[in-house]
N, C-alpha and C positions, 0 to 999 in steps of 0.2 A: 488366438489366446488359449492357453492351457486351461483345463477344467479347474485346477487348483487356483489359478489366478482369478478366474471368473467367480469362484465361490468366495474367495477372499474379498473381492469387490462387492459381492452380494450380501455378505454378513456384516452386521453392525453389532458391536459389543455393548450390551446394556450394562449400566453401572449403578443401578438403583440401590444395590446392596454394598457398594464400595465405601467403607467407612462406618457402616452400621452393623450389618450381618457379619462382615469380615473387617478386621482392623485396618487402619491406615497402612501399616507396613505390609500386611498380607496383600492388600490391594495393589500396592506398588510392585510387589514381587510378581503377582499374577499379570499385571499390565505389561511388565517388561518381557515376560514370556510370550504374551500375545503379540507384542510389537516385533519381537525377534522372529516369530513365525511368519509375520507378514500382515497381520490385522492392523488397519490404520483408522478405521471408522468407529466412533463411539457415540453413544446416546446418553445424555445427562440432563439434569435439571437442578435448580437451586437447592431443593430440599432432599435430593437423593443422597443416600448414605449419611443420614443425620447432618446434612449440610456440608459433607466433606468430599463428595464425589468430584465436584469441579476442581477443588484444590489438588486432589490426587492426579487428575488428568493433566492439569497444568504443570505439575511437578515432573511427570514422566515425559511431557512434551518439550522440556528444555533441551533434550538430546535426541528427540525423535520427532518425525513428522506425523502429526495426527490431524484428523478431520472430525470436527465436533458438531453434533446436532444438539441444540439445547431448547428449553421450553419456558413458557410463562403460564402460570395459573393452576398448577397441580392441586388436586383436591387434598386438603390436609386439615385435620381438626386439632385443636389444642388438647393435649393430654399429658398426664403425669408420666406415662410410659415414654413418650417422645422426649420429654425433658430429661428423664433419667438416662435414656440412650445417648443423648448428646453429651451429658456429663461423663458417662462411662467411656465414651470414645473421644474424650477431650484430647486435642492435639496441640493447640497453642491458644493463647488468649485472643489473638487476632481472628483466627478461624472460628473460635467458639462464639465470640461476640458477633461477628458478621452473620454466621449461620443462624443464630438465635434471633437476631433482628429481622432477618428475612422470614424466618418461621413465624414470628409474631405478626408480621404484615400479612402473611398468607392466611392467617386466621380470619381476616376480613375479606376474603376473596369473593364472597357473595354480594358485596356492595358494588353498586354501579360504578362508583369512582375508581375502584380497584381495576376495573376493566376499561378504563379510559386509555386512549392511545398515548397520552402523555405519560401515564404510569407505566405502561408497557415499554415505552421507549426508555424510561429511567431504569427499569429492571434489565433491559437489554444492555444498556451502557455498563451497568454493574457487572453483568456476566462477561462482557468483553474485557473488563479489567481483570477479573478473576481467571479468565482463560486466555490471557494475552500471549501465551506461547503456542496456542492452538489455531488452526485454520477453521473459521466458522463456515458452516454449510447451510443448514436448515434451522429456521426459528419456528417452533411450533406453539400454537395456542393449545394449552394443556387442559382438558376437561372444561372447556368454556361453557357457561350456562347458555342454553339455547336462546333465552330471551334477549341476550345481548348481541346475538349474531345477525344484526340487520345488514342489509346490503351496503348501507353507508359505512358502518363499522368495518366490514370486511374489506371494502375498497381502501379505507384508510390504513388498515393493517397491511394490505398488499403494497401500498405506496411506501410505508415505513420500511418494509423488508427490501423493496427495490432500491430505496435510497441507501440502505446499509449494505447493498450487494449480497443479500441473503435470499435464499429460496424460502417461500412461505409454506407453512404446513398446519394441520389441525390434528390433534390427538385426543382420543377418548370422548367421543360424542355418542349420544343415543341413536338408535336406528333411524328414527324419523328425521332427525337433523342430518345424519349422514346421507340419507337418500337425497335430501334437498341439495346438499353440498355437491354430491357426486354428479347431479344433473345440471347444476348451475355454476360450479366452480371447479372445473376439471383440471385446472392448472395447479391446484394445491397438491402438496404431498400429504397423504393421509396415513396416520398411524392407527392400525386396527388390530384387534385381537384376531387370532386364527379363526375362531368361530364366526366373527363378524365379517371377516374377509370372505370366507366360504359362502356366506349368505348372499353377498353382493358381488360375487366373482364375475358373473356374466356381464354386469354393467361395467365393472372395473376393466375387464379385458377388452370389451367391445370398444371402449373409449380410450384405451391405453393409458389409464390413470396411474400415476406413480403411487405405490403403497409400500409402507414398512409394516410387516406383520410381527406382532409381539404375542406374548402369552402362549407360546408354542407348546410348552410343557405344563404350565399351570392349568390350561383348559383342554389337555389332551383327551380327557375322558368325556368332554362335552361335545366332541365331534365324532362323526362316523366314517369320515373319508379315509383315515389312515389307521391301520391296525397297530396295536401297541408293540407288537414284535418288530424289532429293528426300526422303531418309530422315527428316530432322528434321521437315519439314513433315508427313509422313505420321504420324509419332509424335503430333504435336500434334492432328491431325485425328481420330485414333483416341481419344486419351485425354481430349480436351476434353469429350466427352459423358459421361464416367464421373465422376459427382459425388463418389465416394469415393476417387478417386486423385489424388495430386499427383506432380509430376515433379521430381527433383533433377538440376540441370544445373550442371556446373562451367564457369565463365566465367573464363578465365585470360589473355585477350588482348583487345585492342580489336577484332581481326578476329572472334573468336568472339562478342563483344558485338554487333557489327553484324549478324552472321548471325542471331543469336537474335532481335533486335528486328525485323529484316526479315521473318522468318517469322511473327512475331506480327502484324505489320501486314498480312500477306498472308492472314490468316484472318478478316477482318472480317465475312464473310457466313455464317459457320458457326453453325448453331443449336445452342445449348448449354443445359444445366441448371446452376443455381447449385450450387456445392460446398456 
């Protein structure tokens, strides 16, 4: 397999800004560019992009094959800014109503009932309807409160995902919770920041645990492993050889799209192992 193909398989496009930071139409335009280049994996959640990210992905997936990872439980607080953002990015009454209903429900995410398997299943079914043109891959618990992550709950969540033919994952937990999960639930896929991944890299690699690394640029000044000069290229050169790791990259402009594709083309001669 060529280096380009392996990198395309290793990179997941993050869509947290699609529909909020950039408009619905801009997001469609960029996603079409990405798909044409060969990217097919995307990371989304119900409240990404002011609630529009999933609709955007489903739209572009009508004519393209896409693989989607979605989530349940994202940390979100009720705020005037969030409401204004959703009004400003208004697309249609259907999407506006649906996204705001979910947003309001998420404001009660600290309640135990919110984290019941029944509620999670209901949200998953809703995601499947909104993303009916997409192929589902991984379903993540997103920022789950540690107090709810009992062995009984986790086993129920695993069974739910297996029944739905989905891989199960966890995203955004604190270090103590992560260490417990890495030692006891090695079959999960973990979504970690770059800094958190580097902190637990030895355990992850020793046990060949599957990880999606995010916050590559947001936290680039919080890590010491990679110098800032040619930072993105060095990240690719390092992780391309790690078969159990994928990278989540947000592409929110044509400029970032061109930079990403240029760095991929520049790694043609790197020897890699298949993911």
